[in-house]
C-alpha positions in Angstrom: 30.5 28.0 -29.3 32.2 25.4 -31.1 30.7 24.5 -34.6 28.9 20.9 -35.2 32.3 19.4 -37.4 34.6 20.3 -34.4 32.2 19.2 -31.9 31.8 15.9 -33.3 35.7 15.5 -34.1 36.4 16.0 -30.7 33.9 13.3 -29.6 35.1 11.1 -32.0 38.8 11.3 -30.7 37.5 10.7 -27.6 35.6 7.5 -28.7 38.7 6.2 -30.5 40.8 6.4 -27.4 38.3 5.3 -24.9 37.3 2.1 -27.8 41.2 1.5 -27.9 40.7 1.2 -23.6 37.8 -1.2 -24.2 38.9 -3.5 -26.3 42.5 -3.9 -24.4 40.6 -4.6 -21.0 38.5 -6.8 -22.9 41.5 -8.5 -24.1 43.6 -8.5 -20.7 40.4 -10.0 -19.1 40.3 -12.6 -21.7 44.2 -13.6 -21.5 45.2 -12.7 -17.8 45.8 -15.1 -15.2 44.8 -13.7 -12.2 41.2 -13.9 -11.2 40.9 -10.5 -9.6 42.4 -9.0 -12.3 40.3 -10.7 -15.1 37.2 -9.3 -13.1 38.4 -5.7 -12.6 39.2 -5.8 -16.2 36.0 -7.2 -17.0 34.4 -4.5 -15.2 36.2 -1.8 -16.8 35.6 -3.3 -20.3 31.8 -3.0 -19.8 32.8 0.7 -18.2 34.5 1.6 -21.4 31.8 -0.1 -23.6 29.0 1.9 -22.1 30.9 5.4 -22.2 31.6 4.9 -26.2 28.2 4.3 -26.8 27.3 7.3 -24.8 30.0 9.4 -26.6 28.4 7.6 -30.3 24.9 8.8 -29.2 26.3 12.5 -28.8 27.9 12.2 -32.1 24.7 11.3 -33.5 22.7 13.9 -31.8 24.7 16.5 -33.5 24.3 15.1 -36.6 27.9 13.2 -37.3 28.9 9.9 -38.1 30.3 8.1 -35.1 33.4 6.1 -34.9 32.9 2.8 -34.3 36.8 1.9 -33.7 39.8 2.6 -32.0 43.1 4.1 -33.2 45.5 2.6 -35.3 48.3 5.2 -34.6 49.6 7.3 -31.4 50.5 6.8 -28.1 46.8 4.7 -26.8 47.7 2.2 -29.4 51.3 1.9 -28.3 50.0 1.6 -24.8 47.4 -1.0 -25.3 49.5 -3.0 -27.2 51.9 -3.0 -24.3 49.4 -4.1 -22.1 48.5 -7.0 -24.2 52.3 -7.9 -24.5 52.6 -7.7 -20.9 49.4 -9.3 -19.8 50.5 -12.5 -21.7 54.1 -12.3 -19.9 51.5 -12.5 -16.4 53.4 -9.5 -14.4 51.0 -8.0 -12.4 52.9 -5.0 -11.1 53.8 -4.5 -15.0 50.2 -4.6 -16.4 48.8 -2.7 -13.7 51.8 0.0 -15.0 50.5 -0.5 -18.2 46.8 0.2 -17.4 47.8 3.4 -15.2 49.9 4.6 -18.3 46.9 4.2 -20.8 44.5 5.7 -18.2 46.8 8.8 -18.0 46.7 9.1 -21.7 42.6 9.1 -21.9 42.7 11.6 -18.7 45.0 13.6 -21.0 42.6 13.4 -24.2 39.7 14.3 -21.8 41.4 17.3 -20.6 42.2 18.5 -24.1 38.4 18.4 -24.8 37.1 19.8 -21.9 39.4 22.6 -22.4 37.5 23.6 -25.7 34.2 25.4 -25.8 31.7 22.4 -26.1 28.0 23.0 -25.1 27.2 22.5 -21.5 25.4 19.5 -21.8 28.1 17.6 -23.6 30.8 19.1 -21.2 28.8 17.8 -18.6 28.8 14.1 -20.2 32.7 14.4 -20.8 33.3 15.5 -17.2 31.6 12.5 -15.8 33.4 10.5 -18.1 36.8 12.2 -16.9 35.8 11.9 -13.5 35.0 7.9 -14.0 38.5 7.4 -15.8 40.4 9.3 -13.0 38.9 7.0 -10.2 40.0 3.9 -12.2 43.3 5.5 -12.8 43.9 6.1 -9.2 42.6 2.4 -8.3 45.8 1.3 -10.7 48.0 3.3 -8.9 46.7 1.8 -5.3 47.0 -1.8 -6.8 49.9 -1.2 -8.1 51.4 0.0 -5.2 50.0 -3.1 -3.0 52.1 -5.4 -5.1 55.5 -3.7 -4.9 
Protein backbone atom coordinates (compact mmCIF):
# COMPACT_ATOMS: atom_id res chain seq x y z
CA UNK A 1 0.00 0.00 0.00
CA UNK A 2 1.20 3.49 -0.83
CA UNK A 3 2.08 5.96 1.89
CA UNK A 4 -0.02 9.07 2.42
CA UNK A 5 2.59 11.36 0.85
CA UNK A 6 2.70 9.34 -2.36
CA UNK A 7 -1.10 9.18 -2.48
CA UNK A 8 -1.27 12.97 -2.03
CA UNK A 9 1.39 13.53 -4.72
CA UNK A 10 -0.47 11.27 -7.15
CA UNK A 11 -3.79 13.03 -6.52
CA UNK A 12 -2.19 16.47 -6.77
CA UNK A 13 -0.74 15.49 -10.16
CA UNK A 14 -4.27 14.66 -11.31
CA UNK A 15 -5.56 17.94 -9.86
CA UNK A 16 -3.00 19.86 -11.92
CA UNK A 17 -3.85 18.18 -15.24
CA UNK A 18 -7.60 18.41 -14.67
CA UNK A 19 -7.33 22.06 -13.58
CA UNK A 20 -5.46 22.78 -16.83
CA UNK A 21 -8.34 21.14 -18.68
CA UNK A 22 -10.92 23.05 -16.64
CA UNK A 23 -9.29 26.39 -17.36
CA UNK A 24 -8.81 25.65 -21.05
CA UNK A 25 -12.45 24.68 -21.51
CA UNK A 26 -13.55 27.80 -19.66
CA UNK A 27 -11.41 30.02 -21.88
CA UNK A 28 -12.47 28.16 -25.03
CA UNK A 29 -16.12 28.69 -24.13
CA UNK A 30 -15.51 32.40 -23.55
CA UNK A 31 -13.61 32.98 -26.80
CA UNK A 32 -15.33 30.48 -29.10
CA UNK A 33 -17.52 31.56 -31.99
CA UNK A 34 -19.72 28.50 -32.54
CA UNK A 35 -22.61 28.18 -30.11
CA UNK A 36 -22.59 24.36 -30.03
CA UNK A 37 -18.90 24.26 -29.10
CA UNK A 38 -19.33 27.06 -26.55
CA UNK A 39 -22.10 25.06 -24.86
CA UNK A 40 -20.03 21.87 -24.98
CA UNK A 41 -16.95 23.59 -23.54
CA UNK A 42 -19.02 25.22 -20.77
CA UNK A 43 -20.38 21.78 -19.85
CA UNK A 44 -16.91 20.23 -19.88
CA UNK A 45 -15.48 23.10 -17.83
CA UNK A 46 -18.16 22.52 -15.18
CA UNK A 47 -17.45 18.77 -15.16
CA UNK A 48 -13.71 19.32 -14.81
CA UNK A 49 -14.28 21.81 -11.99
CA UNK A 50 -16.31 19.16 -10.14
CA UNK A 51 -13.55 16.58 -10.68
CA UNK A 52 -10.94 18.99 -9.32
CA UNK A 53 -13.03 19.62 -6.20
CA UNK A 54 -13.49 15.89 -5.65
CA UNK A 55 -9.75 15.25 -6.00
CA UNK A 56 -9.01 18.12 -3.59
CA UNK A 57 -11.40 16.57 -1.08
CA UNK A 58 -9.57 13.23 -1.38
CA UNK A 59 -6.22 14.95 -0.78
CA UNK A 60 -7.61 16.68 2.31
CA UNK A 61 -8.96 13.35 3.60
CA UNK A 62 -5.40 12.01 3.36
CA UNK A 63 -4.18 14.92 5.47
CA UNK A 64 -2.48 16.59 2.50
CA UNK A 65 -2.61 20.09 1.08
CA UNK A 66 -4.59 20.03 -2.18
CA UNK A 67 -3.13 21.85 -5.17
CA UNK A 68 -5.25 24.79 -6.20
CA UNK A 69 -3.90 25.42 -9.68
CA UNK A 70 -2.82 23.76 -12.88
CA UNK A 71 0.62 22.97 -14.20
CA UNK A 72 2.95 25.58 -15.61
CA UNK A 73 5.14 23.16 -17.53
CA UNK A 74 4.83 19.99 -19.52
CA UNK A 75 2.71 18.62 -22.32
CA UNK A 76 -0.60 19.48 -20.71
CA UNK A 77 0.24 23.16 -20.45
CA UNK A 78 1.51 23.31 -24.02
CA UNK A 79 -1.69 21.61 -25.17
CA UNK A 80 -3.90 24.14 -23.46
CA UNK A 81 -1.89 27.09 -24.77
CA UNK A 82 -2.31 25.60 -28.24
CA UNK A 83 -6.03 25.14 -27.63
CA UNK A 84 -6.44 28.79 -26.74
CA UNK A 85 -4.52 29.86 -29.85
CA UNK A 86 -6.53 27.49 -32.02
CA UNK A 87 -9.83 28.74 -30.60
CA UNK A 88 -8.78 32.28 -31.38
CA UNK A 89 -8.15 31.05 -34.94
CA UNK A 90 -11.72 29.64 -34.99
CA UNK A 91 -10.87 26.44 -36.89
CA UNK A 92 -13.46 23.92 -35.70
CA UNK A 93 -11.57 20.77 -36.69
CA UNK A 94 -8.31 22.07 -35.21
CA UNK A 95 -10.08 23.04 -31.97
CA UNK A 96 -11.57 19.56 -31.65
CA UNK A 97 -8.18 18.01 -32.47
CA UNK A 98 -6.48 20.00 -29.70
CA UNK A 99 -9.19 19.02 -27.22
CA UNK A 100 -8.84 15.38 -28.23
CA UNK A 101 -5.06 15.55 -27.75
CA UNK A 102 -5.43 17.17 -24.32
CA UNK A 103 -7.99 14.60 -23.23
CA UNK A 104 -5.58 11.86 -24.33
CA UNK A 105 -2.94 13.39 -22.03
CA UNK A 106 -5.45 13.37 -19.15
CA UNK A 107 -6.24 9.71 -19.89
CA UNK A 108 -2.52 8.89 -19.86
CA UNK A 109 -2.01 10.57 -16.47
CA UNK A 110 -5.05 8.81 -15.01
CA UNK A 111 -3.86 5.44 -16.32
CA UNK A 112 -0.48 6.06 -14.65
CA UNK A 113 -2.25 6.85 -11.37
CA UNK A 114 -4.38 3.70 -11.58
CA UNK A 115 -1.26 1.59 -12.16
CA UNK A 116 -0.16 2.57 -8.65
CA UNK A 117 -1.27 0.85 -5.46
CA UNK A 118 -3.84 3.45 -4.40
CA UNK A 119 -6.35 2.61 -1.66
CA UNK A 120 -9.49 1.02 -3.09
CA UNK A 121 -11.88 3.94 -2.38
CA UNK A 122 -9.50 6.34 -4.16
CA UNK A 123 -8.99 3.89 -7.03
CA UNK A 124 -12.77 3.75 -7.49
CA UNK A 125 -13.06 7.55 -7.74
CA UNK A 126 -10.06 7.84 -10.09
CA UNK A 127 -11.49 5.07 -12.31
CA UNK A 128 -14.81 6.95 -12.48
CA UNK A 129 -13.02 10.12 -13.54
CA UNK A 130 -11.04 8.20 -16.16
CA UNK A 131 -14.24 6.76 -17.62
CA UNK A 132 -15.71 10.28 -17.89
CA UNK A 133 -12.57 11.69 -19.54
CA UNK A 134 -12.45 8.79 -22.02
CA UNK A 135 -16.10 9.40 -22.96
CA UNK A 136 -15.31 13.08 -23.55
CA UNK A 137 -12.21 12.25 -25.60
CA UNK A 138 -14.22 9.81 -27.73
CA UNK A 139 -16.92 12.46 -28.17
CA UNK A 140 -14.29 14.86 -29.53
CA UNK A 141 -13.10 12.15 -31.91
CA UNK A 142 -16.65 11.67 -33.21
CA UNK A 143 -17.28 15.41 -33.53
CA UNK A 144 -13.97 15.83 -35.29
CA UNK A 145 -14.88 13.04 -37.73
CA UNK A 146 -18.18 14.79 -38.46
CA UNK A 147 -16.37 17.98 -39.48
CA UNK A 148 -13.81 16.29 -41.74
